[in-house]
DSSP file (Angstrom, degrees, kcal/mol; ACC not computed):
  #  RESIDUE AA STRUCTURE BP1 BP2  ACC     N-H-->O    O-->H-N    N-H-->O    O-->H-N    TCO  KAPPA ALPHA  PHI   PSI    X-CA   Y-CA   Z-CA
    1    1 A M              0   0    0      0, 0.0     2,-0.4     0, 0.0     0, 0.0   0.000 360.0 360.0 360.0 129.7  -30.9   50.2   47.0
    2    2 A T        -     0   0    0      1,-0.0     2,-0.2     0, 0.0     0, 0.0  -0.787 360.0-126.0 -92.4 133.7  -32.8   47.2   45.4
    3    3 A L        -     0   0    0     -2,-0.4    -1,-0.0     1,-0.1    42,-0.0  -0.545  27.8-110.8 -76.7 140.0  -31.2   45.4   42.6
    4    4 A S        -     0   0    0     -2,-0.2    41,-0.1     1,-0.1    -1,-0.1  -0.469  16.0-133.3 -66.5 139.4  -33.2   45.0   39.4
    5    5 A P  S    S+     0   0    0      0, 0.0    40,-2.8     0, 0.0    41,-0.4   0.630  89.6  59.3 -68.7 -15.7  -34.3   41.6   38.6
    6    6 A T  E     -A   44   0A   0     38,-0.3     2,-0.3    39,-0.1    38,-0.2  -0.898  67.4-164.0-117.2 150.2  -33.1   42.0   35.0
    7    7 A M  E     -A   43   0A   0     36,-3.0    36,-2.3    -2,-0.3     2,-0.2  -0.916  14.5-130.3-130.0 152.0  -29.6   42.7   33.7
    8    8 A M  E  >  -A   42   0A   0     -2,-0.3     4,-2.3    34,-0.2     5,-0.2  -0.514  37.6 -99.5 -92.4 168.4  -28.2   43.9   30.4
    9    9 A L  H  > S+     0   0    0     32,-0.6     4,-2.6     1,-0.2     5,-0.2   0.893 122.5  50.6 -56.1 -45.4  -25.3   42.2   28.6
   10   10 A D  H  > S+     0   0    0      1,-0.2     4,-2.1     2,-0.2    -1,-0.2   0.872 110.0  50.2 -66.4 -34.7  -22.8   44.7   29.8
   11   11 A E  H  > S+     0   0    0      2,-0.2     4,-2.8     1,-0.2    -1,-0.2   0.910 111.4  47.8 -69.6 -42.8  -23.9   44.3   33.4
   12   12 A V  H  X S+     0   0    0     -4,-2.3     4,-2.7     2,-0.2    -2,-0.2   0.925 110.8  52.5 -62.5 -45.0  -23.7   40.4   33.2
   13   13 A A  H  <>S+     0   0    0     -4,-2.6     5,-3.0     1,-0.2     4,-0.3   0.934 113.8  41.8 -57.1 -47.6  -20.3   40.7   31.7
   14   14 A S  H ><5S+     0   0    0     -4,-2.1     3,-1.2     3,-0.2    -2,-0.2   0.930 113.6  53.7 -66.0 -45.4  -19.0   42.9   34.5
   15   15 A Y  H 3<5S+     0   0    0     -4,-2.8    -2,-0.2     1,-0.3    -1,-0.2   0.874 117.5  36.6 -56.5 -41.0  -20.9   40.8   37.2
   16   16 A L  T 3<5S-     0   0    0     -4,-2.7    -1,-0.3    -5,-0.1    -2,-0.2   0.358 110.1-120.5 -95.6   6.1  -19.2   37.6   35.9
   17   17 A S  T < 5S+     0   0    0     -3,-1.2     2,-0.3    -4,-0.3    -3,-0.2   0.931  73.4 123.5  49.8  50.1  -15.8   39.3   35.1
   18   18 A M      < -     0   0    0     -5,-3.0    -1,-0.2    -6,-0.2     2,-0.1  -0.819  66.5-102.9-127.5 164.8  -16.2   38.2   31.5
   19   19 A T     >  -     0   0    0     -2,-0.3     4,-1.9    -3,-0.1     5,-0.1  -0.449  35.2-112.5 -75.3 162.4  -16.2   40.0   28.1
   20   20 A E  H  > S+     0   0    0      1,-0.2     4,-2.3     2,-0.2     5,-0.1   0.834 119.6  55.6 -61.2 -35.7  -19.5   40.6   26.4
   21   21 A R  H  > S+     0   0    0      2,-0.2     4,-1.7     1,-0.2    -1,-0.2   0.872 105.3  51.5 -67.5 -37.8  -18.4   38.2   23.7
   22   22 A E  H  > S+     0   0    0      2,-0.2     4,-1.8     1,-0.2    -2,-0.2   0.914 110.5  49.4 -63.9 -44.0  -17.7   35.4   26.3
   23   23 A V  H  X S+     0   0    0     -4,-1.9     4,-2.1     1,-0.2    -2,-0.2   0.939 109.6  50.8 -62.7 -44.5  -21.2   35.9   27.8
   24   24 A L  H  X S+     0   0    0     -4,-2.3     4,-2.9     1,-0.2    -1,-0.2   0.845 105.4  56.9 -62.5 -34.6  -22.8   35.7   24.4
   25   25 A K  H  X S+     0   0    0     -4,-1.7     4,-1.6     2,-0.2    -1,-0.2   0.896 108.5  47.2 -60.5 -42.4  -20.9   32.5   23.7
   26   26 A L  H  <>S+     0   0    0     -4,-1.8     5,-2.0     2,-0.2     6,-1.5   0.867 112.1  49.8 -68.2 -34.8  -22.5   31.0   26.7
   27   27 A V  H ><5S+     0   0    0     -4,-2.1     3,-1.4     4,-0.2    -2,-0.2   0.942 111.7  47.5 -71.2 -44.6  -25.9   32.3   25.7
   28   28 A R  H 3<5S+     0   0    0     -4,-2.9    -1,-0.2     1,-0.3    -2,-0.2   0.798 109.6  53.3 -66.5 -26.8  -25.6   30.9   22.2
   29   29 A S  T 3<5S-     0   0    0     -4,-1.6    -1,-0.3    -5,-0.2    -2,-0.2   0.521 116.0-117.0 -82.4  -4.3  -24.4   27.5   23.4
   30   30 A G  T < 5S+     0   0    0     -3,-1.4    -3,-0.2    -4,-0.3    -2,-0.1   0.592  86.4 113.2  81.9   9.2  -27.5   27.3   25.7
   31   31 A Q  S   <S+     0   0    0     -5,-2.0    -4,-0.2     1,-0.2    -5,-0.1   0.859  75.5  41.6 -83.4 -34.8  -25.5   27.4   28.9
   32   32 A L  S    S-     0   0    0     -6,-1.5    -1,-0.2    -9,-0.2    -2,-0.2  -0.946  86.9-131.1-117.2 112.7  -26.6   30.8   30.2
   33   33 A P        +     0   0    0      0, 0.0     2,-0.3     0, 0.0    11,-0.3  -0.350  40.4 151.5 -65.9 137.8  -30.4   31.7   29.8
   34   34 A A        -     0   0    0     -7,-0.1     2,-0.4     9,-0.1     9,-0.2  -0.974  34.5-136.0-157.8 162.0  -31.2   35.1   28.2
   35   35 A T  E     -B   42   0A   0      7,-2.5     7,-3.0    -2,-0.3     2,-0.5  -0.985  16.0-135.9-126.0 138.5  -33.9   36.7   26.1
   36   36 A K  E     -B   41   0A   0     -2,-0.4     2,-0.5     5,-0.2     5,-0.2  -0.818  19.2-175.6 -95.3 129.1  -33.3   38.9   23.1
   37   37 A Q  E >   -B   40   0A   0      3,-3.4     3,-2.0    -2,-0.5     2,-0.4  -0.916  65.2 -53.7-126.3 100.6  -35.6   42.0   23.1
   38   38 A G  T 3  S-     0   0    0     -2,-0.5    -2,-0.0     1,-0.3     0, 0.0  -0.559 122.1 -20.4  67.6-121.5  -34.9   43.9   19.8
   39   39 A E  T 3  S+     0   0    0     -2,-0.4     2,-0.3    -3,-0.1    -1,-0.3   0.418 124.4  84.5 -95.5   1.4  -31.2   44.4   19.7
   40   40 A S  E <   - B   0  37A   0     -3,-2.0    -3,-3.4   -32,-0.0     2,-0.4  -0.790  67.7-136.7-111.3 147.6  -30.6   43.9   23.4
   41   41 A W  E     - B   0  36A   0     -2,-0.3   -32,-0.6    -5,-0.2     2,-0.4  -0.820  18.2-160.3 -97.7 140.2  -30.1   40.8   25.5
   42   42 A R  E     -AB   8  35A   0     -7,-3.0    -7,-2.5    -2,-0.4     2,-0.4  -0.963   5.4-169.0-120.9 139.7  -31.9   40.6   28.8
   43   43 A F  E     -A    7   0A   0    -36,-2.3   -36,-3.0    -2,-0.4     2,-0.5  -0.975  23.0-127.0-130.4 141.5  -30.9   38.3   31.7
   44   44 A L  E  >  -A    6   0A   0     -2,-0.4     4,-2.3   -11,-0.3     3,-0.4  -0.759  17.5-140.8 -85.1 127.8  -32.7   37.4   34.9
   45   45 A R  H  > S+     0   0    0    -40,-2.8     4,-2.7    -2,-0.5     5,-0.2   0.881 102.6  56.7 -57.5 -37.5  -30.4   38.1   37.8
   46   46 A E  H  > S+     0   0    0    -41,-0.4     4,-2.1     1,-0.2    -1,-0.3   0.890 108.6  46.1 -61.9 -39.8  -31.8   34.9   39.5
   47   47 A E  H  > S+     0   0    0     -3,-0.4     4,-2.6     2,-0.2    -1,-0.2   0.886 111.8  50.6 -68.1 -38.1  -30.8   32.8   36.5
   48   48 A V  H  X S+     0   0    0     -4,-2.3     4,-2.7     2,-0.2    -2,-0.2   0.930 111.4  48.6 -65.1 -45.8  -27.4   34.4   36.3
   49   49 A D  H  X S+     0   0    0     -4,-2.7     4,-2.5     2,-0.2    -1,-0.2   0.908 111.4  50.8 -60.8 -43.8  -26.8   33.7   40.0
   50   50 A H  H  X S+     0   0    0     -4,-2.1     4,-1.9    -5,-0.2    -2,-0.2   0.937 110.7  47.8 -57.8 -47.8  -28.0   30.1   39.5
   51   51 A W  H  X S+     0   0    0     -4,-2.6     4,-0.9     1,-0.2    -2,-0.2   0.929 111.3  51.4 -58.9 -46.4  -25.6   29.5   36.6
   52   52 A L  H >< S+     0   0    0     -4,-2.7     3,-0.9     1,-0.2     4,-0.5   0.910 108.0  51.9 -62.0 -42.6  -22.8   31.1   38.6
   53   53 A E  H >< S+     0   0    0     -4,-2.5     3,-1.0     1,-0.3    -1,-0.2   0.862 105.9  56.1 -62.4 -36.8  -23.5   28.7   41.6
   54   54 A E  H 3< S+     0   0    0     -4,-1.9    -1,-0.3     1,-0.2    -2,-0.2   0.726  98.7  61.2 -68.1 -20.3  -23.4   25.7   39.2
   55   55 A Q  T << S+     0   0    0     -3,-0.9    -1,-0.2    -4,-0.9    -2,-0.2   0.616  84.4  90.6 -83.9 -13.1  -19.9   26.6   38.1
   56   56 A I    <         0   0    0     -3,-1.0     0, 0.0    -4,-0.5     0, 0.0  -0.752 360.0 360.0 -83.6 122.4  -18.6   26.2   41.7
   57   57 A P              0   0    0      0, 0.0    -1,-0.1     0, 0.0    -3,-0.1   0.516 360.0 360.0 -74.3 360.0  -17.3   22.7   42.2
């Protein structure tokens, strides 16, 4: 099974073990890149993985 290159807000929250509110806080502060399409947020899996790698000391 191939993973989609894009993720929805709920998928990112689950992937990062965070709430949707916590993820949106990161987006609004500019720490986590995302694009708003209509009412939905879209995240590139590659960018989420990159952000996650940066969090590891």
